[in-house]
C-alpha positions as CSV (number, residue, x, y, z in Angstrom):
1,M,0.0,0.0,0.0
2,V,1.0,3.6,-0.7
3,A,0.3,6.5,1.7
4,Y,0.2,9.8,-0.1
5,F,0.7,12.9,2.1
6,S,-0.1,16.4,0.8
7,M,-0.9,19.6,2.6
8,E,-3.7,20.3,0.1
9,I,-5.8,18.0,-2.0
10,G,-8.5,19.3,-4.4
11,V,-11.1,16.5,-4.3
12,D,-14.1,18.6,-5.3
13,P,-14.8,22.3,-6.1
14,E,-17.3,22.2,-3.2
15,V,-14.4,21.2,-0.8
16,P,-12.0,24.2,-0.8
17,T,-9.1,22.5,0.7
18,Y,-6.7,23.5,-2.0
19,A,-4.9,26.8,-3.0
20,G,-3.8,26.1,-6.6
21,G,-1.7,23.8,-8.7
22,L,-0.3,21.7,-6.0
23,G,-3.7,20.8,-4.5
24,V,-5.4,20.3,-7.8
25,L,-2.6,18.1,-9.0
26,A,-2.9,16.1,-5.8
27,G,-6.6,15.6,-6.5
28,D,-5.9,14.4,-10.0
29,F,-3.3,12.1,-8.5
30,V,-5.9,10.5,-6.2
31,R,-8.5,10.2,-9.0
32,A,-6.0,8.5,-11.3
33,A,-5.0,6.1,-8.5
34,A,-8.7,5.2,-8.1
35,D,-9.0,4.6,-11.9
36,L,-6.0,2.3,-11.9
37,G,-7.2,0.4,-8.8
38,L,-3.9,1.2,-6.9
39,P,-3.9,0.4,-3.2
40,L,-3.4,4.0,-2.0
41,V,-4.7,6.2,0.8
42,A,-4.2,9.9,1.0
43,I,-3.6,12.1,4.1
44,T,-4.2,15.9,4.2
45,L,-5.5,18.5,6.6
46,L,-9.1,19.6,6.8
47,H,-8.9,23.5,6.4
48,R,-12.3,24.3,7.7
49,K,-12.0,27.9,6.5
50,G,-10.4,26.9,3.2
51,Y,-7.7,29.0,1.5
52,F,-9.8,32.1,1.0
53,R,-12.5,33.6,-1.2
54,Q,-11.1,36.3,-3.5
55,R,-13.0,39.6,-3.8
56,L,-11.8,42.3,-6.3
57,D,-13.0,45.9,-6.3
58,S,-13.2,48.1,-9.4
59,T,-9.4,48.8,-9.2
60,G,-8.4,45.2,-8.9
61,R,-7.6,45.5,-5.2
62,Q,-7.9,42.0,-3.6
63,R,-9.8,41.4,-0.4
64,E,-9.8,38.0,1.3
65,E,-12.8,36.3,2.9
66,S,-13.0,32.9,4.7
67,A,-14.0,30.1,2.5
68,E,-16.1,28.2,5.1
69,W,-17.9,25.1,4.0
70,S,-20.0,22.3,5.4
71,V,-17.7,19.5,6.5
72,E,-20.5,17.2,7.4
73,A,-22.1,17.6,4.0
74,H,-19.0,16.4,2.1
75,L,-17.0,14.1,4.5
76,E,-17.7,11.2,6.7
77,A,-16.6,11.4,10.4
78,L,-14.5,8.6,11.7
79,P,-14.1,7.6,15.4
80,A,-10.3,7.2,15.5
81,R,-8.3,9.6,17.6
82,V,-4.6,10.2,18.0
83,T,-2.5,12.6,20.0
84,V,0.5,14.8,18.9
85,I,2.5,16.9,21.4
86,I,2.8,20.4,20.1
87,D,4.4,23.2,22.1
88,G,4.3,21.0,25.2
89,R,0.5,20.3,24.9
90,P,-1.3,17.2,23.8
91,V,-3.3,17.9,20.7
92,V,-6.0,15.4,19.8
93,V,-6.5,14.7,16.1
94,R,-9.5,13.1,14.5
95,A,-10.1,12.2,10.8
96,W,-12.8,12.6,8.2
97,R,-13.0,10.5,5.1
98,R,-13.9,11.1,1.5
99,R,-14.0,8.2,-0.8
100,V,-12.9,8.9,-4.4
101,T,-14.3,6.4,-6.9
102,G,-12.5,5.5,-10.1
103,L,-13.8,4.6,-13.5
104,G,-13.7,0.9,-12.8
105,G,-15.2,1.2,-9.3
106,G,-12.0,1.2,-7.4
107,T,-11.8,3.7,-4.5
108,V,-9.2,5.7,-2.7
109,A,-9.8,7.0,0.8
110,V,-8.7,10.6,1.5
111,Y,-8.4,11.2,5.2
112,F,-8.7,14.9,6.4
113,L,-7.0,15.5,9.7
114,D,-8.9,17.8,12.1
115,T,-8.0,19.4,15.5
116,D,-11.1,21.4,15.9
117,I,-12.6,19.3,18.8
118,E,-13.6,20.2,22.3
119,Q,-10.6,18.5,24.0
120,N,-8.2,20.9,22.5
121,A,-7.3,24.5,23.5
122,P,-8.7,27.3,21.2
123,D,-5.3,27.9,19.4
124,D,-4.9,24.1,18.8
125,R,-8.5,23.8,17.5
126,A,-7.6,26.5,14.9
127,L,-4.7,24.4,13.4
128,S,-7.1,22.8,11.0
129,H,-8.8,26.0,10.0
130,F,-6.7,27.8,7.4
131,L,-4.6,26.6,4.5
132,Y,-1.2,28.4,4.4
133,G,-2.4,30.8,7.1
134,G,-0.9,32.1,10.3
135,D,2.7,32.6,11.3
136,A,5.7,30.2,11.2
137,A,4.6,28.6,14.5
138,Y,1.2,27.9,13.1
139,R,2.6,26.4,9.9
140,L,5.1,24.2,11.8
141,A,2.3,23.0,14.1
142,Q,0.2,22.2,11.1
143,E,3.1,20.2,9.6
144,A,3.5,18.3,12.8
145,V,-0.2,17.3,12.6
146,L,0.1,16.3,9.0
147,G,3.4,14.4,9.3
148,I,3.4,12.9,12.8
149,G,-0.3,12.9,13.3
150,G,-0.8,11.5,9.8
151,V,1.4,8.4,10.5
152,R,-0.3,7.8,13.8
153,M,-3.8,8.1,12.2
154,L,-2.9,5.6,9.6
155,R,-2.0,3.1,12.3
156,A,-5.2,3.9,14.2
157,L,-7.1,3.2,11.0
158,G,-5.5,-0.2,10.6
159,C,-2.9,0.7,8.0
160,S,0.0,-1.2,9.6
161,H,1.8,-2.3,6.4
162,V,2.4,0.7,4.3
163,H,5.1,-0.1,1.8
164,R,5.7,3.5,0.5
165,F,5.1,6.9,2.1
166,H,4.9,9.5,-0.6
167,L,5.7,13.1,0.5
168,N,4.0,15.5,-2.0
169,E,6.2,18.5,-1.1
170,G,8.1,18.9,2.1
171,H,5.1,19.9,4.3
172,S,4.7,16.3,5.6
173,A,8.5,15.6,6.1
174,L,8.1,15.1,9.8
175,L,6.5,11.8,9.0
176,A,10.1,10.4,8.5
177,L,11.1,11.2,12.0
178,E,7.9,9.6,13.3
179,L,8.7,6.4,11.3
180,V,12.2,6.3,12.9
181,S,10.6,6.8,16.3
182,E,8.2,3.9,15.7
183,R,11.2,1.7,15.1
184,L,12.8,2.9,18.3
185,R,9.7,2.3,20.3
186,A,9.3,-1.2,18.9
187,A,12.9,-2.1,19.7
188,G,13.0,-0.3,23.1
189,R,16.0,1.7,22.0
190,P,16.6,5.4,22.8
191,T,18.7,6.3,19.8
192,A,18.7,5.5,16.1
193,G,21.4,3.8,14.1
194,E,22.1,3.9,10.4
195,D,20.1,0.8,9.9
196,D,17.0,2.5,11.3
197,I,17.6,5.5,9.0
198,D,18.2,3.3,5.9
199,A,15.0,1.3,6.7
200,V,12.9,4.5,6.8
201,R,14.6,5.8,3.7
202,Q,13.5,2.7,1.8
203,L,9.9,3.5,2.7
204,C,9.8,7.1,1.6
205,V,9.6,8.9,-1.8
206,F,9.6,12.6,-2.1
207,T,8.2,14.9,-4.9
208,T,9.5,18.5,-5.0
209,H,7.3,20.9,-6.9
210,T,9.1,24.2,-7.2
211,P,12.5,25.7,-7.9
212,V,11.6,28.9,-6.1
213,P,13.7,28.9,-2.8
214,A,11.1,30.9,-0.8
215,A,8.6,28.1,-1.4
216,H,10.7,25.6,0.6
217,D,9.6,25.7,4.3
218,Q,12.2,26.7,6.8
219,F,11.8,27.2,10.6
220,P,14.2,28.7,13.1
221,L,15.8,26.0,15.3
222,D,14.6,27.6,18.5
223,L,11.0,27.6,17.1
224,A,11.3,24.0,16.1
225,A,12.6,23.0,19.5
226,R,9.7,24.8,21.2
227,V,6.9,23.6,18.9
228,L,8.1,20.0,18.5
229,G,9.5,19.7,22.0
230,P,12.0,17.0,23.2
231,H,12.0,14.3,20.5
232,P,13.8,11.0,20.3
233,M,15.0,12.1,16.9
234,S,16.6,15.4,18.0
235,E,20.1,14.0,17.4
236,L,19.2,13.6,13.7
237,M,18.1,17.2,13.2
238,H,21.6,18.1,11.7
239,R,20.6,16.1,8.6
240,C,17.8,18.5,7.8
241,C,19.3,21.9,8.9
242,Y,20.3,24.4,6.3
243,G,21.4,27.9,7.0
244,G,20.7,27.5,10.7
245,A,17.1,26.5,10.2
246,L,15.0,23.3,10.1
247,N,14.5,22.9,6.4
248,M,11.6,20.6,5.5
249,T,12.9,20.0,2.0
250,Y,16.2,18.8,3.2
251,L,14.5,16.6,5.8
252,A,12.5,15.0,3.0
253,L,15.6,14.6,0.8
254,S,17.6,13.0,3.6
255,F,15.0,10.4,4.4
256,S,13.8,9.4,0.9
257,H,15.3,6.8,-1.3
258,Y,13.7,8.3,-4.4
259,V,13.3,12.0,-5.2
260,N,11.7,13.5,-8.3
261,G,10.9,16.8,-9.8
262,V,7.7,17.3,-11.8
263,A,9.1,18.0,-15.3
264,M,12.3,17.1,-17.0
265,R,13.7,20.6,-16.8
266,H,12.5,20.9,-13.2
267,G,14.3,17.7,-12.3
268,E,17.6,19.2,-13.7
269,M,17.1,22.4,-11.8
270,S,16.3,20.6,-8.5
271,G,19.4,18.5,-8.9
272,R,21.5,21.6,-9.0
273,M,19.6,23.2,-6.1
274,F,20.0,20.2,-3.8
275,G,23.6,19.3,-4.4
276,G,24.5,15.7,-3.3
277,H,21.0,14.4,-3.9
278,H,19.9,12.7,-7.1
279,V,16.7,14.1,-8.4
280,D,14.8,12.2,-11.1
281,A,11.9,13.5,-13.1
282,I,8.3,12.4,-13.5
283,T,6.4,15.0,-15.5
284,N,3.0,15.9,-14.0
285,G,-0.2,15.1,-15.8
286,V,-3.9,15.9,-15.3
287,H,-6.9,13.7,-14.9
288,A,-8.4,13.5,-18.4
289,A,-12.0,12.5,-17.4
290,T,-12.1,15.5,-15.0
291,W,-10.8,18.2,-17.3
292,V,-12.2,17.3,-20.7
293,S,-15.2,19.5,-21.2
294,E,-18.6,18.1,-22.1
295,P,-18.5,19.0,-25.8
296,F,-15.2,17.2,-26.2
297,R,-16.4,14.3,-24.0
298,L,-19.3,13.7,-26.4
299,L,-16.9,14.0,-29.4
300,F,-14.3,11.6,-27.9
301,D,-17.0,9.1,-26.8
302,R,-18.2,9.0,-30.4
303,R,-14.8,8.9,-32.1
304,I,-12.5,7.3,-29.5
305,P,-14.5,4.9,-27.3
306,G,-12.6,3.9,-24.2
307,W,-10.5,7.0,-24.0
308,R,-11.2,7.4,-20.3
309,A,-9.7,4.0,-19.4
310,D,-6.9,4.4,-21.9
311,N,-5.9,8.0,-22.1
312,F,-3.1,7.2,-24.6
313,S,-5.9,6.4,-27.2
314,L,-6.5,10.2,-27.4
315,R,-3.6,10.1,-29.9
316,Y,-6.3,8.9,-32.4
317,A,-7.7,12.4,-32.3
318,V,-5.4,13.0,-35.2
319,S,-8.0,11.4,-37.4
320,I,-11.0,13.4,-36.1
321,P,-12.2,15.8,-38.9
322,T,-11.3,19.3,-38.1
323,P,-14.9,20.7,-38.4
324,E,-15.9,18.4,-35.5
325,I,-13.0,19.7,-33.5
326,W,-14.0,23.3,-34.2
327,D,-17.7,22.6,-33.4
328,A,-16.8,21.1,-30.0
329,H,-14.5,24.0,-29.2
330,V,-17.2,26.6,-30.1
331,A,-19.6,24.9,-27.7
332,A,-17.0,25.0,-24.9
333,K,-16.2,28.7,-25.8
334,L,-19.8,29.7,-25.6
335,R,-20.1,28.2,-22.1
336,L,-17.1,30.3,-21.0
337,L,-18.4,33.5,-22.5
338,E,-21.8,32.9,-20.8
339,I,-19.9,33.4,-17.5
340,V,-17.7,36.1,-18.8
341,N,-20.5,38.2,-20.1
342,R,-22.2,38.4,-16.7
343,H,-19.2,40.6,-15.8
344,Q,-18.5,42.3,-19.1
345,S,-20.3,45.1,-21.0
346,P,-20.3,45.2,-23.9
347,P,-20.2,41.4,-24.1
348,F,-17.3,39.4,-25.5
349,D,-17.6,38.5,-29.1
350,P,-17.7,34.7,-29.7
351,A,-16.0,35.2,-33.1
352,A,-13.0,37.1,-31.6
353,L,-9.7,35.4,-30.7
354,T,-9.9,34.8,-26.9
355,I,-6.8,34.4,-24.9
356,G,-7.0,32.6,-21.5
357,F,-4.7,33.1,-18.6
358,G,-5.4,31.4,-15.3
359,R,-2.5,31.2,-12.8
360,R,-1.7,32.2,-9.3
361,A,-0.9,35.9,-9.3
362,S,2.8,35.8,-8.3
363,T,5.7,37.8,-9.7
364,Y,7.5,35.0,-11.6
365,K,4.3,34.0,-13.5
366,R,4.1,37.6,-14.9
367,A,0.4,37.9,-15.6
368,D,1.0,41.5,-16.6
369,L,3.5,40.7,-19.4
370,L,0.8,40.7,-22.1
371,V,-0.3,44.2,-21.1
372,S,3.2,45.7,-20.5
373,D,3.1,47.7,-23.8
374,I,-0.5,49.0,-24.2
375,A,0.2,50.8,-27.5
376,R,1.7,47.7,-29.1
377,L,-1.1,45.4,-27.9
378,R,-3.8,47.8,-29.1
379,A,-2.2,48.2,-32.5
380,L,-1.7,44.5,-33.2
381,A,-5.2,43.7,-32.1
382,R,-6.7,46.4,-34.4
383,A,-4.6,45.3,-37.3
384,G,-5.0,41.6,-36.7
385,G,-8.8,41.2,-36.5
386,G,-9.5,41.6,-32.7
387,L,-8.4,40.2,-29.4
388,Q,-10.0,39.7,-26.0
389,V,-8.5,38.3,-22.8
390,V,-9.9,36.4,-19.8
391,Y,-7.8,36.4,-16.7
392,A,-8.2,34.6,-13.4
393,G,-5.9,34.0,-10.4
394,K,-5.5,34.7,-6.7
395,A,-2.5,36.4,-5.0
396,H,-1.4,34.9,-1.7
397,P,-2.8,37.2,1.1
398,R,0.7,38.2,2.1
399,D,2.1,38.6,-1.5
400,E,1.8,42.3,-1.9
401,E,3.6,42.3,-5.3
402,G,1.3,39.6,-6.5
403,K,-1.7,41.8,-5.6
404,R,-0.1,44.7,-7.4
405,I,0.1,42.6,-10.6
406,I,-3.7,42.1,-10.5
407,E,-4.1,45.9,-10.1
408,R,-1.8,46.5,-13.1
409,V,-4.0,44.2,-15.2
410,F,-7.1,46.2,-14.1
411,R,-5.4,49.5,-15.1
412,A,-4.5,48.0,-18.5
413,R,-8.1,47.0,-18.9
414,E,-9.2,50.6,-18.4
415,A,-6.6,51.9,-20.7
416,L,-7.4,49.4,-23.5
417,G,-11.2,49.7,-23.2
418,S,-13.0,48.2,-26.2
419,D,-9.8,47.9,-28.3
420,V,-8.8,44.9,-26.3
421,P,-11.6,43.8,-23.9
422,I,-10.2,42.2,-20.7
423,V,-12.1,40.6,-17.9
424,Y,-10.7,39.3,-14.7
425,L,-12.8,36.5,-13.1
426,E,-12.5,36.6,-9.3
427,D,-12.1,33.7,-7.0
428,Y,-10.4,31.3,-9.4
429,D,-11.2,27.7,-8.5
430,M,-11.6,24.3,-10.1
431,A,-15.0,25.2,-11.6
432,I,-13.7,28.3,-13.3
433,A,-10.6,26.5,-14.4
434,R,-12.7,23.9,-16.2
435,L,-14.5,26.6,-18.2
436,L,-11.4,28.7,-18.9
437,T,-9.0,26.0,-20.0
438,A,-11.7,24.6,-22.4
439,G,-13.2,27.8,-23.7
440,A,-10.2,29.9,-24.5
441,D,-8.9,29.9,-28.1
442,V,-5.3,30.1,-27.0
443,W,-3.7,29.4,-23.6
444,L,-1.1,31.9,-22.5
445,N,1.7,31.2,-20.1
446,T,4.5,33.7,-19.4
447,P,6.7,32.5,-16.5
448,H,10.1,33.9,-15.7
449,P,12.3,31.0,-16.8
450,P,13.5,28.7,-15.3
451,L,11.1,29.2,-12.3
452,E,8.1,27.3,-13.8
453,A,8.1,23.8,-12.4
454,F,5.3,22.3,-14.6
455,G,2.2,24.3,-15.4
456,T,-0.7,21.8,-15.5
457,S,-3.2,24.4,-16.7
458,G,-1.7,24.2,-20.2
459,M,-2.2,20.4,-20.1
460,K,-5.9,20.8,-19.3
461,A,-6.2,23.2,-22.2
462,A,-4.5,20.7,-24.6
463,L,-7.1,18.0,-23.7
464,N,-9.7,20.4,-25.0
465,G,-7.9,21.3,-28.2
466,V,-6.6,24.6,-26.9
467,P,-3.0,25.3,-28.1
468,S,-0.5,27.0,-25.8
469,L,1.4,30.2,-26.5
470,S,4.1,29.9,-23.8
471,V,7.6,30.7,-22.7
472,P,9.5,27.4,-23.0
473,D,9.7,26.4,-19.3
474,G,8.2,23.6,-17.2
475,W,6.2,21.1,-19.2
476,W,6.0,23.2,-22.3
477,I,9.7,22.3,-23.1
478,E,8.4,18.7,-23.5
479,G,5.1,19.5,-25.1
480,H,6.0,22.2,-27.5
481,V,6.3,21.5,-31.3
482,E,6.4,24.9,-33.0
483,G,3.3,25.5,-35.1
484,V,2.0,22.0,-34.4
485,T,0.9,21.9,-30.7
486,G,1.2,25.6,-30.2
487,W,3.9,28.4,-30.2
488,A,6.9,29.4,-28.1
489,I,7.5,32.8,-26.8
490,G,11.2,33.9,-27.2
491,S,12.6,30.6,-28.2
492,D,12.2,27.7,-30.7
493,G,12.0,25.3,-27.7
494,R,15.1,23.4,-28.7
495,T,17.3,25.6,-26.5
496,L,17.2,25.6,-22.8
497,P,14.9,28.2,-21.1
498,G,16.6,31.2,-19.7
499,E,18.5,32.2,-22.9
500,T,16.8,35.5,-22.0
501,T,15.1,36.4,-18.9
502,D,14.5,40.1,-19.9
503,P,10.8,40.8,-19.5
504,A,10.9,43.4,-22.3
505,A,12.4,40.8,-24.7
506,H,9.8,38.3,-23.8
507,A,7.0,40.9,-24.2
508,A,8.3,41.8,-27.6
509,A,8.5,38.1,-28.6
510,L,4.9,37.6,-27.3
511,Y,3.6,40.5,-29.4
512,D,5.6,39.2,-32.5
513,A,4.0,35.8,-32.1
514,L,0.5,37.2,-31.8
515,E,1.0,39.6,-34.7
516,R,2.8,37.4,-37.2
517,T,1.5,33.9,-36.4
518,V,-1.4,33.4,-34.1
519,L,-3.8,36.2,-35.2
520,P,-3.3,35.6,-38.9
521,L,-3.8,31.8,-38.5
522,F,-6.9,32.2,-36.4
523,Y,-8.6,34.7,-38.7
524,R,-7.3,33.8,-42.1
525,D,-6.5,30.1,-42.0
526,R,-9.1,28.5,-39.7
527,D,-8.4,24.9,-41.1
528,R,-4.7,25.2,-40.2
529,F,-5.6,26.6,-36.8
530,T,-7.9,23.6,-36.1
531,Q,-5.2,21.3,-37.2
532,V,-3.0,22.8,-34.4
533,M,-5.9,22.2,-32.0
534,R,-6.1,18.6,-33.2
535,Y,-2.4,18.0,-32.6
536,A,-2.7,19.6,-29.2
537,I,-5.1,16.8,-28.3
538,A,-3.3,13.9,-30.1
539,L,0.3,14.7,-29.0
540,N,-0.1,16.6,-25.7
541,G,-3.6,15.7,-24.4
542,S,-2.9,12.0,-24.8
543,F,0.5,12.1,-23.0
544,F,0.3,14.7,-20.2
545,T,-2.2,12.8,-18.1
546,A,-2.3,11.7,-14.5
547,Q,-2.8,8.1,-15.7
548,R,0.6,8.1,-17.4
549,M,2.1,10.0,-14.4
550,L,0.8,7.3,-11.9
551,Q,2.2,4.5,-14.1
552,E,5.6,6.2,-13.9
553,Y,5.4,6.4,-10.2
554,V,4.6,2.7,-9.9
555,V,7.6,1.8,-12.1
556,K,10.1,4.3,-10.7
557,A,9.1,5.1,-7.2
558,Y,6.8,2.6,-5.6
559,G,7.8,-0.8,-6.9
560,T,5.5,-3.9,-7.3
561,E,5.5,-4.8,-3.6
562,A,3.8,-1.5,-2.8
563,V,0.9,-2.0,-5.3
564,R,0.5,-5.8,-5.4
565,E,-2.3,-6.3,-2.9
566,P,-4.8,-3.8,-1.4
567,E,-4.8,-3.7,2.4
568,R,-8.1,-3.6,4.2
569,V,-8.5,-0.4,6.3
570,A,-10.3,-0.9,9.6
571,A,-12.2,2.4,9.8
């Protein structure tokens, strides 16, 4: 059995226990495991108040509201209880369960850990309230609940023979110390030897998701000593300290026998970041049955029966007549514009080239690159036949520069007016993402290379025949075939990203691609444009799937002993 630990998992749009790409990817991971019948359970935190609801005023200023939801309406309460010592206090943890059912009837149980119970002090009850909220002490306490409490909860639920513990990012890394402690308690020994460490290392695999240093959790040693308290593994802390802090990424690296990045380029970058550790690569993928829109589901059901069970069969989309591809796309586009036009006056034109951009609003993703030269954008749109843009994305509550990026997009919207209509959909979530990735004509991605780890939104778009216009970084280095699956910004895709990181150069390259290639193709050679759409499905949609991703994890990371026989869970 495999135990998959993630701070956030997006199991359903109605269960807001995810912030963005990491959590949505985790949800797709679980759905694919259920489809394949893998013996896997998932562990996460409850997040009763969610991440946050985004509210934007007329200037684009972001305001955050709690995303409270009905736990009882979506999850099943379990009787099991475990205790974790945090800051010298016993914190009682319970679990809620959500069963995710796969295409063949297989199920994966997702366990949501919850500290909001009467036995706990008010501050401890709040540990399962906010995703990525609070200060460093709050975050470390949450990670103790996830890692240490998660292992103890698995045992309480009857999962005594887990063959692999999969750490999806470093938030759950304390589980490794708990596994060593289990061995010490069983053997009646006070300290660990290398045999104990090696045994735990063989149990753990670690996936790192970002090359951005600030995204790797670090905690001052005095804070770690206070929050975690005396621990039988304190003598091993030197293995996971970096720069005088407890570094959760280095803890995960030190106690995992297999480590991977989430795209080929990201694996290379991570290998250089974490010297002394071999980092493999398993490129992320998305759950096809979740992200294919209804118009394309109907088309695939008719033309490629069995595509849900065998995502690779989507390569046969190459033989679907282009008019059928276009008709399905128009239906998906009209569904998007129905939502857009509730917020837009005058309404968006269904015949106009519509660019979609849906990403977290952070500096390296550069949502404002498209609108960095208002005069150039206005001129090329007028000359090229028309252009309209749909934006969506949240800034982290403490990311002031990310919030300013949204405000710059709003200022550009006012400056461009009807020349280039822009709408910014607030409170980006899975439901909006489904509409946007299917209904845009072109998917735009403008990261600062080489900081994009993967970029699964472009994979979702490809499943719906939406080609990407992207800086070659993350997955797009692997998925890009110029003029076939989409178009590169600032490179032919055969060279490494980062040949230029100048925003002005990337903006100029973006405008050139729109002016010379994308707009003429869309307006004057519709058949060629739909051929690009078709290849986006056949080449990228068929490959960048969670089904393929899980199969790689089984072969590279888990091994046959971990997935041979399901284990019955008592709860």
